[in-house]
Structure formats: C-alpha cells, structure tokens
C-alpha positions in Angstrom: 195.1 115.4 -23.3 193.1 117.3 -20.8 192.0 120.9 -21.1 192.0 122.4 -17.6 191.7 126.1 -18.1 188.0 126.2 -17.0 187.3 126.1 -13.3 186.4 122.6 -12.1 187.0 121.2 -15.6 188.6 118.0 -14.2 185.4 117.2 -12.3 183.0 118.5 -15.0 184.8 116.5 -17.8 184.5 113.1 -16.0 182.4 110.7 -18.0 180.5 107.9 -16.2 181.9 104.5 -17.3 178.5 102.9 -16.9 176.3 105.4 -18.7 179.0 107.1 -20.8 177.5 110.5 -19.8 179.3 113.5 -18.1 177.0 113.3 -15.1 178.6 116.3 -13.3 178.3 118.5 -16.4 174.6 117.6 -16.9 173.9 118.2 -13.2 175.7 121.6 -13.3 173.6 122.7 -16.3 170.4 121.5 -14.5 171.2 123.5 -11.4 172.0 126.7 -13.4 168.8 126.3 -15.4 166.8 125.6 -12.3 168.1 128.8 -10.6 167.6 130.8 -13.8 163.9 129.8 -13.7 163.6 131.4 -10.3 165.4 134.6 -11.4 162.4 135.4 -13.7 160.0 135.1 -10.7 162.2 137.4 -8.6 163.2 140.0 -11.2 162.2 140.4 -14.8 165.0 142.9 -15.3 167.6 140.4 -14.1 166.1 137.7 -16.4 166.2 140.1 -19.4 169.8 141.0 -18.6 170.7 137.3 -18.5 169.0 136.6 -21.8 170.5 139.5 -23.6 173.9 138.7 -22.1 173.6 135.1 -23.5 172.8 136.4 -27.0 175.3 139.1 -26.8 178.0 136.6 -25.8 177.1 134.4 -28.7 177.3 137.3 -31.1 180.7 138.3 -29.7 181.9 134.7 -30.1 180.8 134.8 -33.7 182.4 138.1 -34.3 185.9 137.3 -33.1 186.7 134.5 -35.6 185.3 136.6 -38.4 187.5 139.5 -37.4 190.6 137.3 -37.3 189.7 135.7 -40.6 189.1 139.0 -42.3 192.4 140.3 -40.9 194.2 137.3 -42.1 192.6 137.5 -45.6 193.6 141.2 -46.0 197.0 141.3 -44.3 198.7 137.9 -44.7 196.7 135.8 -47.2 199.8 133.8 -48.1 199.8 132.0 -44.8 196.1 131.4 -44.6 195.2 127.7 -44.5 191.7 126.9 -45.7 189.6 124.0 -44.7 187.7 121.7 -47.1 185.9 124.7 -48.7 186.4 128.4 -49.2 184.3 131.3 -50.4 186.9 132.6 -52.9 186.2 136.2 -54.0 183.1 136.3 -51.9 185.0 135.8 -48.6 185.9 139.4 -47.8 182.4 140.8 -48.6 180.7 138.1 -46.6 183.1 138.8 -43.6 182.4 142.5 -43.8 178.6 142.1 -44.1 178.6 139.7 -41.1 180.7 142.1 -39.0 178.4 145.0 -39.8 175.4 142.9 -38.9 177.0 141.5 -35.7 178.2 145.0 -34.6 174.7 146.4 -35.1 173.0 143.7 -33.2 175.6 143.7 -30.4 175.0 147.4 -29.8 171.3 147.2 -29.8 171.2 144.1 -27.6 172.6 146.1 -24.7 169.9 148.8 -24.8 167.2 148.7 -22.1 163.8 147.2 -22.9 161.7 150.1 -21.6 161.6 153.9 -21.7 162.3 155.9 -19.6 165.3 154.1 -18.3 165.4 153.7 -14.5 167.6 151.5 -12.3 164.8 149.0 -12.1 164.4 148.5 -15.9 168.0 149.1 -16.9 169.7 146.4 -19.0 172.7 145.3 -16.9 174.1 142.9 -19.6 177.1 145.1 -20.4 178.0 145.4 -16.7 177.8 141.6 -16.2 179.8 141.0 -19.4 182.5 143.3 -18.2 182.7 141.7 -14.8 182.8 138.2 -16.4 185.5 139.4 -18.8 187.6 140.8 -15.9 187.1 137.6 -13.8 188.1 135.5 -16.8 191.3 137.5 -17.4 192.2 137.3 -13.7 191.5 133.5 -13.7 193.6 133.0 -16.8 196.6 134.8 -15.4 196.2 133.1 -12.0 195.7 129.5 -13.1 194.5 129.0 -16.6 197.7 129.8 -18.5 199.7 127.4 -16.2 197.5 124.3 -16.8 196.0 124.8 -20.3 197.6 122.9 -23.1 196.2 124.1 -26.4 195.3 121.7 -29.3 198.2 120.2 -31.2 198.3 121.2 -34.9 199.1 118.5 -37.4 202.7 118.5 -38.3 203.7 120.7 -35.3 206.7 119.6 -33.2 206.9 120.2 -29.5 
C-alpha cells in the first residue's frame, strides 16, 4: 500500500534495490540542511524562526494525540482500545499535566528572542506555521484526500 498524500511521495519513497536506502529522501534532507546552514549566515532572525518553528511543530504534534486521548478517556471511555499497557487512574492527570506543559511551552516558543521587538528581530515562526497550515489544507483538498489511503485497522472490512 502506498501513502501518497505528501507532495512527491512516490519519488521520495523509492528505495534503492542495490543499497536498500531511500536515496531521494536522503538527498532531499541533505539539500534542506545545506540550505538551512546558509540561512544562519544570511539572517539570524530567520534561523531562529526556523528553529523555534521546528520545536513548536514537534510540541503541537505531541499535543494533538494527548488532546484526543484525554477527550476519549473523558467522553467515551467504553470504546477506547488500549495498547499493550495503560496508565490506569494516572492517565487523566498525566494527560492534563502534559497539556498544561505543552500549552505553556508552545506559547513562549513563539515569543521574540530580543527586546524591544522590531521587524528585524521578530519571531516569525507563528506566521510561517500559519502559512504552512494553510498550504497543507489547500493541498489536502486539492490532491491529498483523493490519493491517500489510510492504514487498515485489524478486523476492519472494506
């Protein structure tokens, strides 16, 4: 099964038969990291925005499953399917504590690094995140939803 919702995923997912390595994926990461190295030379503000955007994105990606897990625990626990282990009575407090921590860090990661704030030292991570979010939604409705086949759950019938 192929997952084709990401742009150029067909090319990026090809694995070399000889080396058994996704050469195009490795080359793409190399090119992006090479360019990122030059960003720091050109603009420290842009580099800081990229770094805070990366950490912000990670924290948002951690936050979403915790939100859904907490919602499922509180609203419809009877249909919740656990994996090989569960937190029992500690689950809800751990989810709440992690959401408080992630919410706090996400807010402060978007603050500028220096005072007073000027257009030169502003943290543009929130702007970039919004643009990427809009682009992702447009791409999803344009192409992604037509070609993406989600994972098949055990016991599900198509």
